[in-house]
Backbone as CSV, one residue per row, in Angstrom:
resi,resn,N_x,N_y,N_z,CA_x,CA_y,CA_z,C_x,C_y,C_z
1,UNK,109.729,-106.938,-20.222,109.091,-106.475,-21.429,107.705,-107.104,-21.519
2,UNK,106.734,-106.287,-21.892,105.366,-106.775,-22.027,105.229,-107.772,-23.165
3,UNK,104.361,-108.723,-22.963,104.032,-109.720,-23.976,102.522,-109.696,-24.191
4,UNK,102.065,-110.397,-25.205,100.624,-110.465,-25.501,99.825,-110.922,-24.284
5,UNK,100.369,-111.853,-23.509,99.636,-112.346,-22.343,99.461,-111.252,-21.292
6,UNK,100.356,-110.268,-21.279,100.270,-109.156,-20.336,99.314,-108.075,-20.819
7,UNK,99.327,-107.849,-22.131,98.474,-106.819,-22.728,98.255,-107.185,-24.193
8,UNK,97.044,-107.606,-24.537,96.776,-108.036,-25.914,97.010,-106.954,-26.966
9,UNK,97.105,-105.696,-26.552,97.301,-104.592,-27.505,98.772,-104.366,-27.861
10,UNK,99.697,-105.032,-27.193,101.126,-104.825,-27.470,101.467,-105.395,-28.844
11,UNK,102.023,-104.566,-29.748,102.395,-105.076,-31.074,103.702,-105.864,-30.995
12,UNK,103.664,-107.141,-31.341,104.871,-107.961,-31.256,105.317,-108.536,-32.593
13,UNK,104.410,-108.718,-33.532,104.800,-109.246,-34.843,105.163,-108.073,-35.760
14,UNK,105.925,-108.322,-36.816,106.233,-107.236,-37.745,104.971,-106.558,-38.291
15,UNK,103.945,-107.332,-38.628,102.715,-106.725,-39.144,102.044,-105.826,-38.108
16,UNK,101.996,-106.286,-36.849,101.407,-105.467,-35.785,102.238,-104.209,-35.549
17,UNK,103.556,-104.344,-35.610,104.425,-103.187,-35.409,104.284,-102.184,-36.553
18,UNK,104.120,-102.675,-37.779,103.889,-101.779,-38.912,102.580,-101.021,-38.717
19,UNK,101.535,-101.740,-38.331,100.235,-101.100,-38.108,100.325,-100.042,-37.009
20,UNK,101.008,-100.374,-35.924,101.171,-99.433,-34.817,102.022,-98.229,-35.226
21,UNK,103.072,-98.499,-36.008,103.932,-97.418,-36.501,103.137,-96.474,-37.406
22,UNK,102.295,-97.039,-38.264,101.490,-96.216,-39.154,100.499,-95.364,-38.353
23,UNK,99.891,-95.948,-37.335,98.963,-95.189,-36.480,99.694,-94.036,-35.794
24,UNK,100.912,-94.280,-35.330,101.698,-93.219,-34.693,102.039,-92.124,-35.701
25,UNK,102.412,-92.530,-36.914,102.708,-91.557,-37.972,101.476,-90.702,-38.275
26,UNK,100.328,-91.354,-38.428,99.086,-90.625,-38.725,98.718,-89.657,-37.603
27,UNK,99.127,-89.987,-36.380,98.844,-89.114,-35.238,99.871,-87.994,-35.111
28,UNK,100.897,-87.994,-35.989,101.861,-86.899,-35.996,103.248,-87.246,-35.488
29,UNK,103.499,-88.492,-35.170,104.806,-88.877,-34.660,105.877,-88.750,-35.744
30,UNK,107.043,-88.266,-35.345,108.167,-88.174,-36.272,109.256,-89.187,-35.924
31,UNK,109.100,-89.887,-34.796,110.094,-90.856,-34.351,109.370,-92.061,-33.771
32,UNK,109.827,-93.240,-34.130,109.239,-94.469,-33.625,110.353,-95.341,-33.080
33,UNK,110.159,-95.869,-31.891,111.117,-96.798,-31.278,110.451,-98.158,-31.216
34,UNK,111.100,-99.176,-31.763,110.534,-100.524,-31.720,111.543,-101.501,-31.137
35,UNK,111.019,-102.611,-30.652,111.833,-103.761,-30.240,111.389,-104.916,-31.117
36,UNK,112.253,-105.352,-32.014,111.886,-106.529,-32.795,111.882,-107.720,-31.847
37,UNK,111.016,-108.683,-32.151,110.834,-109.832,-31.261,111.079,-111.130,-32.013
38,UNK,111.559,-112.113,-31.273,111.692,-113.443,-31.864,110.345,-114.163,-31.776
39,UNK,110.294,-115.421,-32.190,109.017,-116.151,-32.240,108.406,-116.361,-30.862
40,UNK,109.213,-116.226,-29.801,108.708,-116.378,-28.439,108.405,-115.030,-27.779
41,UNK,108.396,-113.968,-28.587,108.113,-112.596,-28.157,109.222,-111.989,-27.296
42,UNK,110.407,-112.572,-27.341,111.549,-112.002,-26.627,112.182,-110.913,-27.486
43,UNK,112.703,-109.843,-26.866,113.420,-108.831,-27.640,114.618,-109.466,-28.336
44,UNK,114.924,-108.961,-29.513,116.020,-109.530,-30.282,116.844,-108.418,-30.928
45,UNK,118.120,-108.683,-31.066,119.012,-107.769,-31.789,119.332,-108.316,-33.170
46,UNK,118.542,-109.254,-33.625,118.786,-109.908,-34.898,118.616,-108.954,-36.075
47,UNK,119.670,-108.747,-36.849,119.535,-107.909,-38.045,118.493,-108.473,-39.016
48,UNK,118.336,-109.796,-39.053,117.357,-110.408,-39.941,115.929,-110.025,-39.536
49,UNK,115.643,-110.041,-38.229,114.308,-109.649,-37.768,114.053,-108.168,-38.026
50,UNK,115.072,-107.355,-37.803,114.924,-105.928,-38.061,114.698,-105.687,-39.552
51,UNK,115.426,-106.400,-40.393,115.256,-106.261,-41.844,113.848,-106.675,-42.261
52,UNK,113.304,-107.708,-41.620,111.939,-108.140,-41.925,110.949,-107.016,-41.622
53,UNK,111.150,-106.344,-40.488,110.294,-105.201,-40.158,110.457,-104.101,-41.207
54,UNK,111.697,-103.746,-41.503,111.957,-102.644,-42.431,111.446,-102.943,-43.835
55,UNK,111.497,-104.200,-44.254,111.038,-104.536,-45.593,109.530,-104.368,-45.737
56,UNK,108.829,-104.384,-44.633,107.372,-104.226,-44.653,106.927,-102.807,-44.345
57,UNK,107.872,-101.941,-43.985,107.524,-100.575,-43.617,107.513,-99.681,-44.845
58,UNK,106.317,-99.234,-45.254,106.260,-98.320,-46.403,106.901,-96.981,-46.044
59,UNK,107.244,-96.232,-47.034,107.813,-94.899,-46.803,106.669,-93.887,-46.790
60,UNK,106.037,-93.731,-45.617,104.913,-92.809,-45.503,105.355,-91.361,-45.586
61,UNK,106.558,-91.114,-45.116,107.000,-89.724,-45.042,108.503,-89.647,-45.195
62,UNK,108.975,-88.576,-45.801,110.420,-88.397,-45.931,111.010,-87.814,-44.659
63,UNK,110.181,-87.586,-43.638,110.704,-86.993,-42.410,110.461,-87.881,-41.193
64,UNK,110.290,-89.175,-41.401,110.071,-90.094,-40.296,111.359,-90.843,-39.979
65,UNK,111.701,-90.925,-38.694,112.864,-91.686,-38.256,112.407,-92.874,-37.442
66,UNK,113.201,-93.924,-37.451,112.893,-95.112,-36.681,114.122,-95.480,-35.876
67,UNK,113.921,-95.707,-34.595,115.006,-96.065,-33.687,114.642,-97.401,-33.068
68,UNK,115.526,-98.359,-33.143,115.190,-99.684,-32.650,116.373,-100.321,-31.971
69,UNK,116.079,-101.211,-31.058,117.120,-101.996,-30.421,116.624,-102.595,-29.134
70,UNK,117.321,-103.602,-28.667,116.910,-104.260,-27.444,117.935,-104.117,-26.333
71,UNK,119.060,-103.491,-26.632,120.034,-103.198,-25.573,120.867,-101.996,-25.995
72,UNK,121.650,-101.467,-25.088,122.380,-100.223,-25.352,123.476,-100.367,-26.400
73,UNK,123.940,-101.581,-26.646,125.067,-101.736,-27.567,124.642,-102.055,-28.992
74,UNK,123.354,-102.258,-29.215,122.937,-102.711,-30.536,121.667,-101.973,-30.963
75,UNK,121.825,-100.763,-31.444,120.691,-99.957,-31.885,120.866,-99.568,-33.341
76,UNK,119.764,-99.370,-33.979,119.780,-98.895,-35.358,118.974,-97.620,-35.419
77,UNK,119.436,-96.676,-36.173,118.652,-95.467,-36.455,118.519,-95.370,-37.957
78,UNK,117.299,-95.395,-38.405,117.017,-95.254,-39.823,116.350,-93.921,-39.991
79,UNK,116.966,-93.035,-40.708,116.437,-91.699,-40.866,116.181,-91.487,-42.349
80,UNK,114.934,-91.278,-42.688,114.573,-91.100,-44.093,114.587,-89.638,-44.531
81,UNK,115.109,-88.771,-43.684,115.162,-87.350,-44.055,116.096,-87.172,-45.243
82,UNK,115.737,-86.276,-46.161,116.600,-86.043,-47.326,117.941,-85.429,-46.930
């Protein structure tokens, strides 16, 4: 998995991921896949880290879905469709 040292443009903090998600939404994306990261930029399946991301994500659209996870057994799908 890419880290900041590999590519400074990779969003790894919740704020960076929110900004990147918003840019994708503005460009027309209806689905966003994220990997929440721990303090060392490692992928995490922590519900607390995912909740931190979700608590900062405004509801830009009622038709945006978010898919997240760091392995096949632990994924979340948040679908804001009515």
